[in-house]
C-alpha positions as MATLAB code, in Angstrom:
seq = 'MKIFVLVKPNCRQESVEKMEAGSYIIRVNAPPIEGRANERVIELLAKALGVAKTRLELISGHKGKRKTFRLD';
ca = [
      11.071  -10.636   20.856;
      12.846   -7.466   20.174;
      12.228   -5.510   17.107;
      14.622   -2.596   15.600;
      13.385    0.130   13.378;
      14.089    2.644   11.618;
      11.597    5.314   11.132;
      11.630    7.941    8.225;
       8.761   10.791    9.444;
       6.933   13.282    6.720;
       6.893   10.896    3.583;
       4.196   11.107    0.979;
       3.366    7.400    1.073;
       3.585    4.936    3.615;
       5.517    1.613    3.809;
       6.637   -1.338    5.699;
      10.229   -2.711    4.691;
      11.593   -5.874    6.292;
      15.319   -5.297    6.401;
      17.364   -8.314    8.251;
      15.695  -10.470   10.825;
      13.417   -8.318   13.841;
      14.910   -5.232   11.411;
      12.612   -2.949    9.915;
      12.147    0.641    7.793;
       8.809    2.231    8.189;
       7.809    5.264    6.438;
       5.132    6.694    7.618;
       3.480   10.561    6.807;
       2.759   11.969   10.037;
       5.027   14.474   11.890;
       7.608   13.726   14.308;
       6.057   16.277   16.976;
       4.349   15.363   20.066;
       4.582   11.374   19.016;
       2.845   11.218   16.687;
       5.334    9.188   14.070;
       5.360    7.080   16.866;
       1.729    6.429   17.363;
       1.538    5.849   14.012;
       4.683    3.963   13.496;
       2.939    0.957   16.651;
      -0.220    1.211   13.973;
       1.852   -0.163   10.744;
       4.100   -2.714   12.811;
       1.114   -4.275   14.870;
      -0.499   -4.518   11.159;
       2.863   -6.046    8.951;
       2.895   -8.166   12.422;
      -0.222   -9.449   12.790;
      -0.816   -8.451   16.209;
      -2.432   -5.899   18.417;
      -1.080   -2.768   19.297;
      -1.307   -3.343   22.611;
       1.390   -6.630   22.853;
       4.358   -4.047   21.063;
       5.786   -1.428   23.376;
       7.810    1.634   22.431;
      11.178    0.636   24.892;
      13.888    2.824   23.355;
      14.102    5.692   20.951;
      11.240    7.463   22.026;
      12.511   10.818   20.262;
      15.051    9.538   17.964;
      14.614    7.397   14.509;
      16.077    4.473   15.486;
      13.564    2.848   17.870;
      13.672   -0.663   19.422;
      10.213   -2.536   20.297;
       9.681   -5.452   22.481;
       6.226   -7.659   21.343;
       4.850   -9.708   24.222;
];
């Protein structure tokens, strides 16, 4: 299953907002430096979906705001 995410780094409050089917807006307070924001996005998305972090794989958008994850 593919999950599409729009990431907003450096936000004051963290949140996960579900948009359309399989699409999310995730706000994180981590900066987009050295993958810190990506790590936090994976943590928040896994918690929102109720799955383990290891089940999520970032397949595109490693350095961009638009990311695609695969859920195994």
